[in-house]
C-alpha positions in Angstrom: 15.0 6.6 -5.7 14.5 10.0 -7.4 12.7 11.9 -4.7 10.4 11.8 -1.7 7.6 13.2 -4.0 7.9 10.2 -6.3 7.9 7.7 -3.4 4.6 9.3 -2.1 3.2 9.1 -5.6 4.2 5.4 -5.8 2.5 4.7 -2.5 -0.6 6.5 -3.6 -0.9 4.8 -7.0 0.0 1.3 -5.9 -2.3 1.2 -3.0 -5.0 3.0 -5.0 -4.8 0.2 -7.6 -5.0 -2.4 -4.9 -8.1 -0.8 -3.5 -9.7 -0.6 -6.9 -8.8 -4.3 -7.6 -10.4 -5.3 -4.2 -13.6 -3.4 -5.1 -13.8 -5.0 -8.5 -13.2 -8.6 -7.2 -15.5 -8.2 -4.2 -18.3 -6.9 -6.4 -17.8 -9.8 -8.9 -17.8 -12.4 -6.2 -20.5 -10.8 -4.1 -18.3 -10.7 -1.0 -18.3 -7.0 0.1 -17.4 -7.6 3.7 -14.2 -9.5 2.9 -13.3 -6.8 0.3 -14.0 -4.1 2.8 -11.5 -5.7 5.3 -8.8 -5.7 2.7 -9.5 -2.1 1.7 -9.3 -1.1 5.4 -5.9 -2.9 5.6 -4.7 -1.1 2.4 -5.7 2.3 3.9 -4.0 1.5 7.1 -0.8 0.5 5.2 -1.0 3.8 3.3 -1.3 5.8 6.5 1.7 4.0 8.0 3.9 4.4 5.0 3.2 8.1 4.5 3.9 8.6 8.2 7.2 6.9 7.8 8.1 8.9 4.7 7.4 12.1 6.6 9.5 11.1 9.6 12.2 13.7 10.2 14.5 11.9 12.6 16.1 9.5 10.1 19.9 9.1 10.1 20.4 7.5 6.7 17.7 8.8 4.4 18.7 6.8 1.4 18.5 3.4 3.2 15.3 4.5 5.0 13.5 5.3 1.7 14.8 2.1 0.0 13.4 0.1 2.9 10.1 1.9 2.6 10.0 1.1 -1.1 10.6 -2.6 -0.4 8.0 -2.5 2.4 5.5 -1.0 -0.1 6.2 -3.8 -2.6 5.8 -6.5 0.0 2.6 -5.1 1.5 1.0 -4.6 -1.9 2.0 -8.1 -3.0 0.4 -9.5 0.2 -2.8 -7.6 -0.3 -3.1 -8.7 -3.9 -2.7 -12.3 -2.8 -5.5 -11.8 -0.2 -7.7 -10.4 -2.9 -7.0 -13.3 -5.2 -8.0 -15.7 -2.5 -11.5 -14.2 -2.1 
């Protein structure tokens, strides 16, 4: 992990791409309500991850940020699977 700044960018780009993918798939399949639910979940995930990144009371920062990176990957993978199942 290079920096907190890069982690925040990764969170933004990854979840932004997930939201864009959800919009595209829901538009193609004419299922906007299901797509909206997934988009809301992605936004909630974004908010939670950024709040965790900004937490000041962390003992081991390196382990904390590594865990956040793994959480981002797992959440994004789960969201993409939900989109694929629309």
